[in-house]
TIKE-966341 format. One line per 8 residues: number of its first residue (from 1); their letters; for each residue x, y, z of N, C-alpha, C. Coordinates in pm, whole numbers. Atoms other than C-alpha are relative to their C-alpha. Layout:
residues N
NUM	A	X:Y:Z:X:Y:Z:X:Y:Z ~ ...
end
This chain:
residues 248
1	MTHRRIII	-77:125:-8:6948:-2525:20055:-78:-112:-66 ~ 64:110:70:6873:-2827:19835:-12:-121:93 ~ 20:120:-79:6722:-3123:20015:57:-119:-75 ~ -72:110:64:6923:-3434:19944:-83:-128:-7 ~ 50:137:10:6817:-3778:19824:122:-92:15 ~ -114:85:-35:7051:-4037:19976:-43:-146:-10 ~ 35:139:29:7050:-4399:19862:106:-91:59 ~ -91:90:-70:7203:-4676:20070:-3:-137:-68
9	GDVHGHYD	-10:133:59:7328:-4998:19912:-20:-110:103 ~ 25:117:-84:7305:-5348:20059:79:9:131 ~ -61:-11:-133:7375:-5346:20435:42:-137:53 ~ -29:138:-41:7365:-5721:20504:42:-13:146 ~ -18:23:-142:7345:-5697:20880:112:77:67 ~ -112:-73:-58:7635:-5457:20934:-50:132:59 ~ 67:-113:-64:7452:-5225:21171:98:109:44 ~ -93:-100:-53:7749:-5054:21337:61:85:-111
17	SLITLLDA	-57:-74:113:7904:-4960:21004:-104:89:-65 ~ 106:-83:56:7569:-4835:20877:-18:128:81 ~ 18:-118:-85:7533:-4600:21173:117:97:-18 ~ -117:-86:23:7888:-4471:21126:-8:69:-136 ~ 14:-57:134:7822:-4420:20756:-104:112:-1 ~ 104:-103:-4:7500:-4227:20822:44:121:81 ~ -55:-114:-74:7680:-4014:21080:86:87:-91 ~ -83:-75:95:7923:-3918:20803:-85:74:-103
25	VAPTSDDM	91:-64:97:7640:-3845:20558:-76:114:67 ~ 70:-101:-81:7459:-3649:20833:-127:52:-67 ~ 124:-47:60:7113:-3641:20675:-80:86:97 ~ 89:-84:-80:6882:-3367:20801:-141:-56:-8 ~ 139:46:2:6512:-3409:20868:-67:29:-134 ~ 56:-32:131:6448:-3260:20524:55:-91:-111 ~ -57:91:99:6668:-3513:20341:-81:-130:-3 ~ 65:131:16:6525:-3840:20208:108:-108:-8
33	VYFLGDLI	-94:112:-2:6712:-4163:20283:-74:-125:-46 ~ 61:120:57:6632:-4475:20080:94:-119:13 ~ -78:123:-5:6748:-4834:20121:-42:-92:-114 ~ 24:82:118:6781:-5071:19825:-30:-147:31 ~ 30:139:-36:6704:-5391:20020:125:-76:42 ~ -106:83:-59:6915:-5678:20154:55:65:127 ~ -40:-48:-132:6919:-5533:20502:60:-113:82 ~ -28:115:-87:6965:-5883:20642:102:-96:-60
41	DRGPKSAQ	-84:115:35:7190:-6192:20631:148:37:-8 ~ -146:-4:8:7566:-6250:20652:65:81:111 ~ -57:-79:-108:7648:-5966:20892:-60:-36:135 ~ 38:46:-133:7606:-5996:21271:-124:63:61 ~ 107:-73:-68:7322:-5749:21343:-116:33:-94 ~ 114:-22:91:7041:-5797:21092:-122:53:74 ~ 117:-45:-75:6772:-5754:21359:8:149:31 ~ -18:-142:-32:6916:-5417:21459:-14:87:-123
49	VVEFVKQN	14:-77:124:6936:-5300:21098:-147:16:-36 ~ 142:-6:35:6573:-5389:21031:-74:94:95 ~ 68:-85:-98:6458:-5222:21353:32:147:-24 ~ -41:-139:25:6655:-4907:21273:-73:58:-122 ~ 65:-50:122:6516:-4872:20920:-150:13:22 ~ 145:-1:-27:6163:-4958:21033:-38:116:91 ~ 35:-104:-96:6162:-4720:21332:15:140:-57 ~ -21:-130:63:6291:-4432:21121:-88:23:-122
57	SYPCLLGN	91:-9:115:6032:-4501:20849:72:36:-129 ~ -72:-22:124:6298:-4493:20582:-60:-87:-111 ~ 45:83:111:6167:-4608:20243:104:-107:-31 ~ -91:112:22:6316:-4949:20174:-63:-96:-101 ~ 46:96:100:6291:-5195:19887:12:-143:51 ~ -14:143:-24:6242:-5569:19901:124:-49:-74 ~ -116:63:62:6574:-5742:19839:-19:-149:-12 ~ 15:145:16:6626:-6101:19739:19:-74:132
65	HEQMLLEI	-18:68:-129:6740:-6186:20093:-125:12:87 ~ 130:-9:-68:6418:-6051:20246:-101:-92:-67 ~ 94:87:71:6227:-6236:19976:24:-147:37 ~ -29:138:-38:6406:-6562:20062:-57:-31:138 ~ 54:22:-133:6309:-6522:20427:-152:-12:-5 ~ 146:5:9:5945:-6452:20339:-48:-129:-66 ~ 41:123:67:5931:-6755:20111:5:-121:92 ~ -4:109:-98:6023:-6978:20405:-135:-13:69
73	LNNGDIDS	126:-4:-75:5695:-6874:20567:-121:0:-92 ~ 106:2:100:5485:-6927:20256:-124:-70:55 ~ 129:54:-46:5118:-6981:20353:1:-38:147 ~ -3:27:-143:5214:-6987:20719:73:-126:39 ~ -75:123:-28:5403:-7316:20689:147:21:-35 ~ -143:-8:28:5780:-7360:20694:32:-83:-124 ~ -46:70:121:5916:-7448:20351:144:-43:25 ~ -132:49:-40:6214:-7669:20435:106:24:-108
81	QALQAWLY	-96:-24:107:6379:-7633:20094:41:147:-4 ~ -30:-143:-4:6351:-7254:20108:83:35:123 ~ -75:-24:-122:6482:-7263:20465:148:-33:-19 ~ -139:40:23:6798:-7449:20363:72:98:-93 ~ -60:-97:93:6859:-7208:20074:33:130:71 ~ -22:-125:-73:6823:-6910:20305:114:-13:100 ~ -109:21:-96:7048:-7055:20576:134:-2:-70 ~ -123:7:78:7311:-7127:20312:45:138:-47
89	SGGRSTLN	-29:-133:53:7288:-6766:20194:20:106:109 ~ -29:-94:-107:7363:-6609:20531:-107:13:104 ~ 111:-11:-93:7039:-6666:20717:33:-36:144 ~ -34:37:-138:7206:-6823:21020:42:122:81 ~ -40:-122:-70:7360:-6489:21109:-123:83:38 ~ 123:-73:-31:7015:-6332:21092:-71:-64:117 ~ 62:69:-113:6867:-6597:21322:72:30:130 ~ -79:-28:-121:7150:-6542:21569:-24:141:51
97	SYGKNGIS	18:-140:-42:7088:-6167:21570:-132:21:73 ~ 130:-12:-68:6728:-6220:21685:-2:-75:134 ~ -8:68:-128:6829:-6452:21968:-104:-108:20 ~ 82:118:-32:6622:-6716:22145:-148:20:-30 ~ 142:-24:27:6286:-6549:22079:-35:-12:-147 ~ 25:15:142:6327:-6588:21704:-29:132:-70 ~ 20:-121:81:6256:-6344:21424:-131:68:37 ~ 116:-78:-41:6016:-6069:21522:-111:-8:-104
105	SEHIEWMR	115:3:92:5669:-6110:21373:-28:138:-57 ~ 17:-136:51:5653:-5731:21343:95:27:-115 ~ -96:-18:109:5965:-5737:21130:-43:-76:-124 ~ 48:78:114:5822:-6011:20911:-113:73:-71 ~ 114:-71:60:5500:-5818:20856:46:127:-69 ~ -55:-120:65:5701:-5504:20780:65:-37:-133 ~ -63:43:125:5905:-5693:20519:-104:-31:-107 ~ 106:31:98:5581:-5807:20356:-54:125:-68
113	TLPTYLDL	52:-125:57:5494:-5442:20291:100:69:-92 ~ -104:-70:75:5821:-5355:20115:-29:-2:-149 ~ 21:-3:144:5783:-5240:19753:118:-60:-75 ~ -108:54:81:5987:-5392:19474:74:107:-79 ~ -71:-113:62:6073:-5054:19322:-61:131:48 ~ 48:-134:-32:6039:-4681:19386:33:92:-117 ~ -17:-96:110:5990:-4424:19110:8:140:59 ~ -21:-132:-56:6137:-4091:19217:-4:109:-107
121	GDTWLVHA	9:-97:110:6070:-3919:18884:115:-17:-96 ~ -116:12:87:6414:-3884:18732:91:-117:42 ~ -79:111:-53:6550:-4175:18938:-94:-115:34 ~ 84:120:-22:6416:-4531:18963:80:-99:81 ~ -73:88:-90:6522:-4749:19255:-56:-142:-6 ~ 40:140:1:6514:-5128:19240:117:-80:55 ~ -109:75:-63:6712:-5397:19420:99:-54:-102 ~ -90:71:93:6850:-5597:19126:6:60:-139
129	GVDPRMPI	4:-53:135:6738:-5438:18800:-133:-32:-65 ~ 120:30:77:6481:-5489:18526:39:-90:-117 ~ -22:81:120:6443:-5729:18237:-25:89:-122 ~ 17:-93:113:6503:-5519:17923:-94:-53:-107 ~ 88:60:102:6288:-5761:17721:-147:9:36 ~ 138:0:-49:5972:-5699:17925:-44:138:44 ~ 51:-125:-57:5749:-5400:18004:-7:-11:153 ~ -1:-1:-146:5752:-5297:18370:-120:-72:58
137	EKQTSNQF	121:57:-59:5393:-5402:18430:-6:-152:-9 ~ -4:146:13:5476:-5760:18326:102:-63:95 ~ -109:53:-83:5769:-5794:18566:-44:-16:145 ~ 34:34:-137:5760:-5936:18916:126:9:87 ~ -115:1:-91:5986:-5970:19218:111:-92:-50 ~ -104:86:57:6169:-6244:19027:101:82:-80 ~ -90:-88:74:6310:-5977:18798:59:107:92 ~ -43:-115:-78:6327:-5687:19042:97:-36:111
145	CWIRDEFH	-86:41:-113:6501:-5886:19318:119:-86:-41 ~ -98:104:31:6715:-6134:19125:80:21:-129 ~ -62:-3:133:6808:-6033:18770:144:52:8 ~ -138:-47:6:7173:-5983:18681:39:30:-146 ~ -70:-24:126:7336:-6030:18341:-87:63:-108 ~ 85:-58:105:7038:-5953:18116:-14:150:18 ~ 11:-142:-31:7005:-5618:18290:132:72:-29 ~ -128:-67:17:7375:-5535:18291:48:3:-145
153	RMPKPYFS	-38:3:142:7407:-5624:17922:-84:91:-87 ~ 87:-86:82:7143:-5373:17811:83:92:-89 ~ -77:-87:89:7280:-5194:17501:-47:145:1 ~ 52:-136:-10:7062:-4889:17568:-84:11:127 ~ 75:-16:-125:6884:-4740:17871:-143:-54:-10 ~ 138:49:-5:6555:-4900:17974:-98:116:-1 ~ 81:-121:-3:6407:-4559:18053:73:112:-73 ~ -62:-114:69:6468:-4253:17839:19:118:93
161	DKLIITGH	0:-118:-86:6415:-4016:18132:26:-32:147 ~ -24:39:-139:6512:-4209:18446:132:-77:11 ~ -119:77:-33:6838:-4334:18594:-40:-110:97 ~ 28:112:-89:6803:-4681:18748:118:-18:95 ~ -104:24:-101:6996:-4731:19074:-31:-131:70 ~ 19:134:-55:7045:-5084:19205:105:-34:105 ~ -97:70:-82:7219:-5297:19461:20:-139:-60 ~ 8:142:37:7230:-5681:19452:130:-60:-54
169	TITFTLPG	-120:58:60:7527:-5752:19225:124:76:47 ~ -121:-67:-47:7862:-5679:19388:78:53:-119 ~ -54:-66:118:8031:-5435:19156:131:-61:-49 ~ -129:53:47:8375:-5600:19151:-15:-132:-76 ~ 23:118:84:8216:-5907:18988:-26:38:-145 ~ 17:-49:137:8158:-5693:18679:137:31:-60 ~ -132:-10:62:8442:-5665:18425:64:138:18 ~ -77:-123:-10:8708:-5404:18501:-29:85:122
177	VLPGKIAQ	38:-80:-117:8561:-5291:18835:76:-49:123 ~ -74:34:-121:8782:-5284:19143:-92:8:123 ~ 81:-6:-122:8642:-5342:19496:-19:144:48 ~ 33:-133:-49:8465:-5033:19628:-47:97:-106 ~ 43:-89:108:8396:-4881:19288:-148:-23:-33 ~ 137:8:49:8045:-4806:19159:4:-31:-148 ~ 6:36:142:7951:-4959:18824:-110:79:-70 ~ 97:-75:79:7774:-4759:18554:-14:-64:-137
185	GQGWLDIE	29:54:131:7606:-4904:18248:-95:89:-76 ~ 92:-75:84:7343:-4799:17998:-126:35:79 ~ 117:-47:-74:7101:-4598:18210:-9:-54:141 ~ 6:54:-137:7196:-4759:18543:129:22:76 ~ -111:1:-94:7423:-4734:18845:-21:-115:97 ~ 3:106:-101:7504:-5030:19071:89:46:115 ~ -76:-48:-116:7609:-4921:19422:20:-109:106 ~ -27:110:-93:7638:-5267:19583:148:-34:-3
193	TGAYHPKS	-146:11:2:8006:-5254:19672:54:-111:91 ~ -44:122:-66:8014:-5570:19885:45:16:143 ~ -37:-23:-139:8011:-5472:20251:41:-127:73 ~ -27:124:-73:8010:-5832:20369:119:-77:-55 ~ -96:86:69:8268:-5965:20125:145:34:39 ~ -138:-28:-43:8631:-6004:20241:88:65:-106 ~ -78:-67:105:8760:-5883:19904:-32:148:-11 ~ 41:-141:10:8583:-5550:19953:-21:61:138
201	GWMTALDI	32:-59:-130:8414:-5455:20279:-62:138:-8 ~ 51:-136:14:8283:-5128:20136:-153:3:-2 ~ 143:-31:1:7930:-5009:20215:-15:141:-54 ~ 10:-126:74:7805:-4723:20000:-132:72:25 ~ 114:-91:1:7570:-4429:20041:23:101:-112 ~ -10:-92:114:7503:-4216:19734:-93:119:20 ~ 77:-124:3:7390:-3855:19757:-20:33:-148 ~ 24:-15:143:7232:-3850:19413:-34:145:-36
209	TNDVVYQI	29:-141:25:7132:-3484:19451:127:77:-34 ~ -126:-72:18:7493:-3367:19469:109:-84:-64 ~ -97:91:62:7665:-3666:19304:123:-20:88 ~ -106:26:-97:7867:-3746:19616:-17:-142:55 ~ -1:136:-52:7961:-4096:19734:65:0:138 ~ -54:22:-134:8013:-4182:20101:17:-150:18 ~ -24:142:-18:8168:-4516:20193:69:-26:134 ~ -72:48:-117:8277:-4708:20500:46:-142:-28
217	NVFRGQLR	-47:137:11:8489:-5021:20507:-32:-73:130 ~ 49:76:-115:8326:-5272:20739:114:-61:81 ~ -108:70:-67:8654:-5445:20820:106:93:57 ~ -107:-91:-43:8890:-5150:20853:-51:126:70 ~ 56:-119:-62:8653:-4880:20975:32:128:-75 ~ -40:-117:79:8784:-4647:20702:-121:67:-62 ~ 104:-81:64:8552:-4368:20590:61:79:-114 ~ -46:-87:108:8582:-4183:20261:-119:64:-69
225	QLPLEEAT	99:-75:75:8390:-3930:20057:64:46:-129 ~ -58:-37:128:8444:-3869:19688:-109:30:-101 ~ 99:-30:103:8270:-3734:19379:-44:-128:-71 ~ 52:117:68:8047:-3983:19201:83:-35:-123 ~ -78:24:121:8247:-3943:18881:130:-73:30 ~ -126:62:-38:8566:-4041:19060:-19:-144:48 ~ 26:132:-58:8403:-4345:19221:-54:-101:-102 ~ 77:81:95:8243:-4481:18903:86:-56:-112
233	VQIKPSLV	-64:65:114:8362:-4726:18639:-108:-32:-104 ~ 93:27:109:8187:-4748:18302:11:-146:-43 ~ 6:141:40:8076:-5097:18197:-38:-10:-147 ~ 39:28:137:8072:-5216:17838:-95:-119:-1 ~ 97:110:-4:7757:-5427:17790:51:-129:-63 ~ -46:119:71:7934:-5665:17553:95:-84:84 ~ -96:73:-83:8179:-5765:17828:-62:-60:126 ~ 62:44:-124:7926:-5846:18099:-1:-152:14
241	FQRRSILN	-1:146:-9:7929:-6215:18009:125:-49:74 ~ -122:38:-71:8276:-6215:18168:-13:19:151 ~ 18:-26:-143:8127:-6128:18509:39:-122:82 ~ -43:110:-85:8292:-6338:18775:-114:-42:90 ~ 109:53:-81:8042:-6560:18949:37:7:148 ~ -20:-8:-145:8004:-6497:19323:-136:-4:67 ~ 125:9:-73:7736:-6572:19576:-28:132:70 ~ 42:-116:-79:7553:-6260:19694:-150:19:-14
end
């Protein structure tokens, strides 16, 4: 039996749906489960999501939402400007999920250890993407956690031997992609299908070993499983400038 590699897109605090999705995927102890970051913000149970991923020792990337939270605590002092940006981006829901005792210091320290990418050999995981104009060793969390259009417009794959899998950019903001669909470009797949967003609600898990997509709709509770090919829409790099702007 082939051990599976399962990649989970942005969860954004939707703990109950995540658990239901993983029940459908049914990973064994031999399977590897990876998270692409943005565990927190917007949804109601960010604290529970972080605790679940941490306690299970699932490999997880630093997302831009975790990075925003960490920047608030820069040098041990509260950065008020960073705090306002984070609260505006869904941080209030995260604060509420931790209750009166505030955000767990253990969770903060765990977030500080999160890598910005994971190289799995033939697959390369990163939250947002890479800058095609720069070598990997020159890039920082600014690129890995935040980049959008420059990455999606790449006319050729960044790696000749690796598929890049990302979250971060909700796929329906890319041209020709309907809510819930996975976007595919030159050497990359984007599996951030917008669990928190009312136009979508889909959270995605990708079994990259068997090319199977598992999804749950956060709002309707609907589960579905389909072949990766059926779930994917090809993106033309020249059309990415038409990407509809949306906060995520």
